[in-house]
Every structure is written in structure tokens, then in C-alpha cells.
N, CA, C and O of each residue as an XYZ file, in Angstrom:
392
protein
N      92.358    104.064     93.621
C      93.008    104.455     94.854
C      93.272    103.197     95.691
O      92.392    102.346     95.814
N      94.432    103.076     96.245
C      94.816    101.907     97.027
C      94.198    101.955     98.428
O      94.042    103.022     99.022
N      93.857    100.788     98.927
C      93.354    100.646    100.291
C      94.530    100.220    101.158
O      95.384     99.450    100.718
N      94.574    100.716    102.381
C      95.660    100.371    103.292
C      95.715     98.865    103.545
O      94.691     98.239    103.818
N      96.900     98.295    103.455
C      97.098     96.871    103.709
C      96.728     96.528    105.152
O      96.908     97.343    106.057
N      96.208     95.316    105.360
C      95.902     94.838    106.700
C      94.523     95.173    107.210
O      94.219     94.897    108.371
N      93.671     95.763    106.380
C      92.313     96.073    106.821
C      91.361     94.900    106.655
O      90.386     94.771    107.396
N      91.649     94.041    105.678
C      90.774     92.889    105.440
C      91.562     91.763    104.801
O      92.661     91.967    104.285
N      90.978     90.557    104.844
C      91.600     89.398    104.228
C      91.486     89.515    102.715
O      90.646     90.255    102.203
N      92.316     88.799    102.020
C      92.313     88.832    100.560
C      91.779     87.508    100.018
O      92.382     86.906     99.130
N      90.652     87.063    100.552
C      90.036     85.798    100.169
C      88.895     86.052     99.184
O      88.599     87.197     98.842
N      88.259     84.965     98.732
C      87.090     85.098     97.860
C      85.967     85.860     98.567
O      85.226     86.610     97.932
N      85.845     85.664     99.890
C      84.877     86.392    100.700
C      85.660     87.160    101.758
O      85.871     86.655    102.860
N      86.099     88.392    101.427
C      86.947     89.159    102.347
C      86.286     89.398    103.698
O      85.067     89.550    103.784
N      87.095     89.429    104.750
C      86.634     89.732    106.109
C      87.468     90.870    106.657
O      88.672     90.939    106.406
N      86.842     91.762    107.400
C      87.579     92.830    108.060
C      88.487     92.240    109.127
O      88.119     91.281    109.804
N      89.667     92.814    109.272
C      90.625     92.383    110.290
C      90.650     93.420    111.405
O      90.977     94.587    111.187
N      90.302     92.974    112.586
C      90.285     93.858    113.742
C      91.208     93.340    114.811
O      92.010     92.437    114.574
N      91.093     93.910    115.978
C      91.882     93.472    117.112
C      90.979     93.120    118.275
O      89.852     93.606    118.368
N      91.484     92.260    119.173
C      90.766     91.915    120.405
C      91.748     92.057    121.553
O      92.828     91.466    121.547
N      91.358     92.843    122.526
C      92.229     93.133    123.658
C      92.324     91.926    124.587
O      91.303     91.316    124.907
N      93.552     91.566    125.030
C      93.709     90.445    125.942
C      93.279     90.771    127.375
O      93.125     89.866    128.194
N      93.086     92.048    127.680
C      92.725     92.452    129.042
C      91.223     92.704    129.173
O      90.558     92.064    129.987
N      90.680     93.636    128.373
C      89.253     93.968    128.492
C      88.376     93.166    127.536
O      87.151     93.205    127.646
N      88.983     92.441    126.602
C      88.305     91.562    125.639
C      87.441     92.304    124.622
O      86.651     91.674    123.919
N      87.571     93.623    124.528
C      86.796     94.373    123.542
C      87.468     94.312    122.178
O      88.692     94.240    122.070
N      86.640     94.344    121.142
C      87.123     94.357    119.762
C      87.273     95.795    119.280
O      86.603     96.701    119.776
N      88.158     95.991    118.309
C      88.303     97.301    117.693
C      88.703     97.136    116.231
O      89.245     96.110    115.818
N      88.414     98.191    115.461
C      88.773     98.225    114.047
C      89.123     99.660    113.696
O      88.415    100.589    114.083
N      90.217     99.843    112.961
C      91.179     98.836    112.531
C      92.025     98.347    113.704
O      92.050     98.960    114.771
N      92.713     97.234    113.482
C      93.537     96.637    114.515
C      94.686     97.559    114.891
O      95.290     98.212    114.040
N      94.968     97.594    116.167
C      96.103     98.358    116.687
C      96.745     97.522    117.788
O      96.073     96.703    118.416
N      98.044     97.720    118.029
C      98.730     96.972    119.083
C      98.240     97.361    120.467
O      98.222     96.531    121.377
N      97.842     98.620    120.635
C      97.355     99.115    121.919
C      95.841     99.223    121.874
O      95.288     99.759    120.914
N      95.162     98.721    122.899
C      93.704     98.763    122.964
C      93.238    100.218    123.083
O      93.719    100.943    123.954
N      92.312    100.658    122.222
C      91.824    102.033    122.297
C      90.899    102.279    123.487
O      90.564    103.428    123.773
N      90.480    101.223    124.185
C      89.561    101.360    125.307
C      90.265    101.367    126.665
O      89.933    102.174    127.533
N      91.237    100.469    126.847
C      91.888    100.363    128.160
C      93.401    100.575    128.110
O      94.063    100.546    129.148
N      93.948    100.787    126.922
C      95.385    101.045    126.703
C      96.288     99.851    126.963
O      97.504    100.013    127.055
N      95.729     98.668    127.083
C      96.559     97.471    127.259
C      97.297     97.171    125.959
O      96.799     97.467    124.872
N      98.465     96.592    126.074
C      99.268     96.201    124.915
C      98.933     94.768    124.502
O      98.411     93.991    125.301
N      99.238     94.426    123.250
C      99.154     93.044    122.799
C      97.829     92.585    122.247
O      97.497     91.404    122.346
N      97.051     93.502    121.660
C      95.788     93.085    121.044
C      96.081     92.073    119.946
O      97.009     92.248    119.156
N      95.284     91.019    119.906
C      95.529     89.987    118.893
C      94.661     90.232    117.670
O      93.571     90.797    117.764
N      95.162     89.799    116.529
C      94.469     89.940    115.253
C      93.293     88.968    115.201
O      93.446     87.785    115.508
N      92.120     89.468    114.811
C      90.936     88.623    114.655
C      90.182     89.009    113.393
O      90.192     90.170    112.984
N      89.532     88.032    112.783
C      88.616     88.309    111.673
C      87.273     88.695    112.281
O      86.751     87.991    113.146
N      86.721     89.807    111.829
C      85.434     90.264    112.337
C      84.295     89.623    111.545
O      84.498     89.122    110.439
N      83.109     89.645    112.121
C      81.935     89.018    111.508
C      81.672     89.568    110.110
O      81.888     90.752    109.855
N      81.204     88.704    109.200
C      80.934     89.145    107.827
C      79.596     89.871    107.673
O      79.319     90.422    106.608
N      78.770     89.881    108.706
C      77.471     90.551    108.633
C      77.292     91.440    109.850
O      77.956     91.264    110.872
N      76.387     92.392    109.725
C      76.101     93.288    110.830
C      74.753     93.937    110.637
O      73.995     93.583    109.734
N      74.464     94.892    111.498
C      73.180     95.608    111.461
C      73.437     97.022    110.967
O      74.304     97.726    111.486
N      72.678     97.429    109.964
C      72.807     98.781    109.447
C      72.270     99.742    110.499
O      71.079     99.729    110.813
N      73.143    100.563    111.034
C      72.828    101.421    112.172
C      72.391    102.812    111.730
O      71.490    103.400    112.328
N      73.020    103.338    110.689
C      72.670    104.641    110.132
C      73.060    104.638    108.660
O      74.004    103.950    108.270
N      72.347    105.395    107.846
C      72.650    105.390    106.425
C      72.157    106.668    105.756
O      71.341    107.416    106.295
N      72.683    106.879    104.572
C      72.235    107.977    103.727
C      72.558    107.625    102.283
O      73.308    106.687    102.012
N      71.994    108.375    101.376
C      72.340    108.248     99.964
C      73.116    109.495     99.568
O      72.665    110.615     99.810
N      74.258    109.307     98.972
C      75.063    110.421     98.481
C      74.608    110.672     97.051
O      74.764    109.812     96.185
N      74.047    111.848     96.806
C      73.476    112.152     95.496
C      74.297    113.154     94.694
O      74.039    113.357     93.508
N      75.269    113.773     95.319
C      76.165    114.704     94.620
C      77.599    114.244     94.879
O      78.005    114.065     96.027
N      78.341    114.059     93.823
C      79.709    113.556     93.951
C      80.592    114.538     94.726
O      80.590    115.735     94.441
N      81.353    114.026     95.713
C      82.295    114.901     96.402
C      83.458    115.267     95.480
O      83.691    114.578     94.487
N      84.187    116.334     95.788
C      85.308    116.741     94.928
C      86.293    115.594     94.691
O      86.726    114.925     95.630
N      86.632    115.383     93.436
C      87.605    114.359     93.070
C      87.030    112.974     92.862
O      87.719    112.103     92.330
N      85.784    112.740     93.265
C      85.158    111.423     93.114
C      84.693    111.241     91.678
O      84.031    112.115     91.119
N      85.042    110.099     91.077
C      84.680    109.855     89.688
C      83.790    108.627     89.502
O      83.535    108.214     88.371
N      83.322    108.048     90.594
C      82.496    106.852     90.516
C      81.030    107.181     90.301
O      80.663    108.342     90.120
N      80.190    106.145     90.322
C      78.755    106.344     90.088
C      78.069    107.058     91.257
O      78.459    106.904     92.415
N      77.056    107.831     90.930
C      76.227    108.528     91.908
C      74.790    108.255     91.523
O      74.513    108.311     90.325
N      73.857    107.969     92.389
C      74.018    107.996     93.844
C      74.675    106.718     94.360
O      74.754    105.709     93.658
N      75.141    106.790     95.604
C      75.643    105.599     96.276
C      75.276    105.681     97.752
O      75.100    106.763     98.310
N      75.168    104.516     98.361
C      74.824    104.460     99.766
C      76.067    104.595    100.632
O      77.160    104.177    100.250
N      75.877    105.188    101.806
C      76.961    105.366    102.759
C      76.355    105.178    104.137
O      75.297    105.736    104.425
N      77.006    104.401    104.994
C      76.382    104.159    106.281
C      77.328    103.647    107.345
O      78.538    103.532    107.146
N      76.732    103.347    108.478
C      77.441    102.799    109.625
C      76.863    101.415    109.885
O      75.656    101.264    110.073
N      77.730    100.407    109.896
C      77.309     99.029    110.144
C      77.859     98.604    111.500
O      79.058     98.715    111.758
N      76.972     98.118    112.360
C      77.383     97.633    113.679
C      77.543     96.118    113.606
O      76.595     95.399    113.289
N      78.741     95.644    113.899
C      79.036     94.211    113.875
C      78.675     93.576    115.208
O      78.597     94.277    116.216
N      78.450     92.256    115.240
C      78.111     91.577    116.489
C      79.155     91.789    117.597
O      78.829     91.699    118.781
N      80.387     92.065    117.219
C      81.448     92.286    118.201
C      81.342     93.649    118.880
O      82.119     93.945    119.788
N      80.379     94.490    118.450
C      80.202     95.806    119.039
C      80.942     96.916    118.316
O      80.882     98.072    118.734
N      81.628     96.590    117.252
C      82.371     97.569    116.466
C      81.436     98.190    115.435
O      80.661     97.484    114.791
N      81.509     99.506    115.278
C      80.758    100.190    114.230
C      81.738    100.643    113.159
O      82.745    101.287    113.452
N      81.426    100.297    111.911
C      82.297    100.587    110.778
C      81.570    101.514    109.816
O      80.452    101.218    109.395
N      82.193    102.629    109.465
C      81.659    103.553    108.469
C      82.096    103.036    107.100
O      83.280    102.784    106.877
N      81.139    102.877    106.187
C      81.452    102.233    104.917
C      80.531    102.688    103.786
O      79.440    103.211    104.014
N      80.998    102.475    102.590
C      80.152    102.661    101.419
C      79.259    101.427    101.321
O      79.705    100.312    101.593
N      78.012    101.623    100.938
C      77.041    100.539    100.837
C      76.814    100.166     99.372
O      77.014    100.988     98.478
N      76.401     98.936     99.137
C      76.137     98.501     97.765
C      74.751     98.946     97.294
O      74.475     98.929     96.095
N      73.888     99.339     98.209
C      72.525     99.791     97.862
C      72.427    101.312     98.009
O      72.643    101.832     99.104
N      72.103    102.045     96.923
C      72.018    103.499     97.018
C      70.630    104.024     97.390
O      70.501    105.204     97.719
N      69.599    103.197     97.351
C      68.227    103.667     97.576
C      67.864    103.549     99.051
O      67.727    102.435     99.557
N      67.702    104.689     99.766
C      67.365    104.633    101.199
C      66.074    103.871    101.496
O      65.942    103.282    102.568
N      65.119    103.874    100.561
C      63.877    103.153    100.771
C      64.090    101.639    100.841
O      63.283    100.931    101.444
N      65.155    101.143    100.238
C      65.441     99.715    100.245
C      66.317     99.314    101.423
O      66.471     98.127    101.712
N      66.894    100.307    102.108
C      67.751    100.001    103.247
C      66.922     99.797    104.490
O      67.469     99.530    105.560
């Protein structure tokens, strides 16, 4: 399945691409021209931090309809230093190790 273009860099170490508002200075992901917090126009493209804090997580032990990948897998919310929380699949499926 294809991932939407413009979500991350295509480097050896990919980085998420977000936006930073020129008015309120808050970051957001995914990037949008209009700030989701203050509605100002002209958010600039920024690379977001490559690390964050695991804020919430779970292990998916039953494959959802149409999913053909390995089970179990980890799924969680990662909070980046910029204050953005990203919902993502995790590389670690064991909750005890998270």
C-alpha cells in the first residue's frame, strides 16, 4: 500500500515532515498551509525530531480485516519534542519491552 507523498523525507534516515506556524510558532503533523491551532496562513515546512517519548501503546494480537502482515505488532502514540503526537505502528510488539 502506498504512503501519501510529503509525509517524510526519503533519506537513509527518514524524518517526518511537519509544519511550523509563523504566527503562533506551534508545530503540526502532517504539514498544512493553514495552522490547525490559530488558522494563520503560511506554515513553513520543517523536519520533525527523529526521536520522541512513547506516550501510549498496545500490542495488536488479531489482524484487522484486510491486513496481511505479521501479528502481533506494536501500535502507539509517540510525542515528539515539538509537542506533536503521532499515532504509528511500532517496531516492538511486546508491551513488556515498551
